[in-house]
C-alpha positions as semicolon CSV with decimal commas, in nm:
position;residue;x (nm);y (nm);z (nm)
1;V;9,518;8,917;11,443
2;T;9,243;9,046;11,211
3;E;9,139;8,687;11,189
4;A;9,071;8,642;11,551
5;W;8,702;8,815;11,455
6;S;8,641;8,507;11,279
7;V;8,686;8,287;11,602
8;F;8,485;8,528;11,747
9;G;8,212;8,553;11,518
10;F;8,193;8,147;11,536
11;S;8,171;8,143;11,926
12;A;7,918;8,424;11,847
13;D;7,713;8,223;11,592
14;H;7,744;7,904;11,727
15;W;7,750;7,923;12,134
16;S;7,508;8,207;12,219
17;H;7,366;8,135;12,462
18;W;7,721;8,096;12,627
19;T;7,892;8,404;12,495
20;Q;7,803;8,762;12,504
21;V;7,887;8,990;12,219
22;N;7,973;9,283;12,345
23;E;8,276;9,056;12,561
24;L;8,375;8,942;12,245
25;H;8,428;9,267;12,072
26;R;8,593;9,379;12,471
27;S;8,851;9,040;12,386
28;Y;8,918;9,047;12,019
29;L;9,015;9,496;12,095
30;S;9,232;9,364;12,400
31;L;9,414;9,094;12,176
32;Y;9,426;9,332;11,880
33;Q;9,558;9,614;12,103
34;S;9,846;9,387;12,241
35;A;9,939;9,272;11,921
36;M;9,994;9,663;11,827
37;G;10,230;9,686;12,112
38;D;10,398;10,040;12,097
39;M;10,251;10,077;11,766
40;E;10,083;10,441;11,697
41;T;9,689;10,378;11,808
42;G;9,605;10,539;11,473
43;L;9,789;10,385;11,260
44;G;9,748;10,066;11,411
45;H;9,351;10,033;11,420
46;L;9,378;10,207;11,057
47;I;9,549;9,917;10,973
48;G;9,282;9,701;11,135
49;A;8,996;9,883;10,936
50;V;9,196;9,819;10,594
51;C;9,255;9,453;10,694
52;H;8,872;9,432;10,757
53;G;8,775;9,606;10,469
54;A;8,995;9,383;10,212
55;C;8,787;9,097;10,391
56;R;8,423;9,288;10,341
57;R;8,388;9,243;10,737
58;K;8,169;9,591;10,816
59;V;8,127;9,548;11,168
60;P;8,497;9,475;11,229
61;M;8,559;9,788;11,021
62;I;8,367;10,038;11,161
63;I;8,515;9,933;11,525
64;H;8,867;10,033;11,366
65;L;8,723;10,330;11,184
66;Q;8,637;10,443;11,534
67;K;8,897;10,349;11,738
68;A;9,173;10,545;11,452
69;F;8,961;10,817;11,384
70;S;8,910;10,902;11,823
71;A;9,330;10,804;11,824
72;G;9,320;11,153;11,609
73;L;9,318;10,963;11,206
74;T;9,244;11,162;10,959
75;V;8,977;11,145;10,700
76;K;9,236;11,203;10,430
77;Q;9,444;10,979;10,622
78;M;9,180;10,680;10,637
79;A;9,096;10,751;10,262
80;E;9,465;10,711;10,144
81;A;9,498;10,404;10,315
82;L;9,160;10,254;10,166
83;S;9,277;10,362;9,854
84;Y;9,549;10,114;9,815
85;M;9,297;9,845;9,858
86;I;9,160;9,900;9,469
87;I;9,501;9,686;9,346
88;P;9,480;9,342;9,574
89;C;9,080;9,381;9,621
90;G;8,947;9,529;9,301
91;G;8,693;9,832;9,262
92;N;8,376;9,652;9,420
93;T;8,525;9,586;9,727
94;L;8,643;9,935;9,785
95;I;8,303;10,064;9,628
96;E;8,162;9,843;9,940
97;V;8,385;9,904;10,194
98;V;8,314;10,276;10,098
99;S;7,994;10,250;10,164
100;Y;8,077;10,074;10,549
101;W;8,207;10,379;10,627
102;E;7,954;10,623;10,452
103;E;7,672;10,402;10,697
104;A;7,860;10,431;10,966
105;A;7,906;10,845;10,936
106;K;7,515;10,866;10,858
107;D;7,487;10,697;11,213
108;M;7,724;10,959;11,348
109;L;7,943;10,711;11,458
110;V;8,240;10,803;11,234
111;P;8,320;11,190;11,030
112;S;8,193;11,128;10,666
113;P;8,420;11,040;10,383
114;S;8,327;11,323;10,187
């Protein structure tokens, strides 16, 4: 389902006169919520943050971070989940993903990772 973000992004990039970014974000989140079914909200958005992080997609990762923390997920839980990216994605990806989180924390969108 996280790959739908790329489709919505394509729409925003190529048909910006007919699409609105906020509406695309809402549509993506609605689709994502449907795919989560009865999964715990925090866990579902933790998975979304990790998936987007692994692909180095900053904006959707931050959106999922916000949703996960709003649902009660802890900094420790998110840090542990992201740490598992080091094996398949490498250290450079993990460092970049944590920088997204740090930037979002500086903007007061999510709790700080440190």
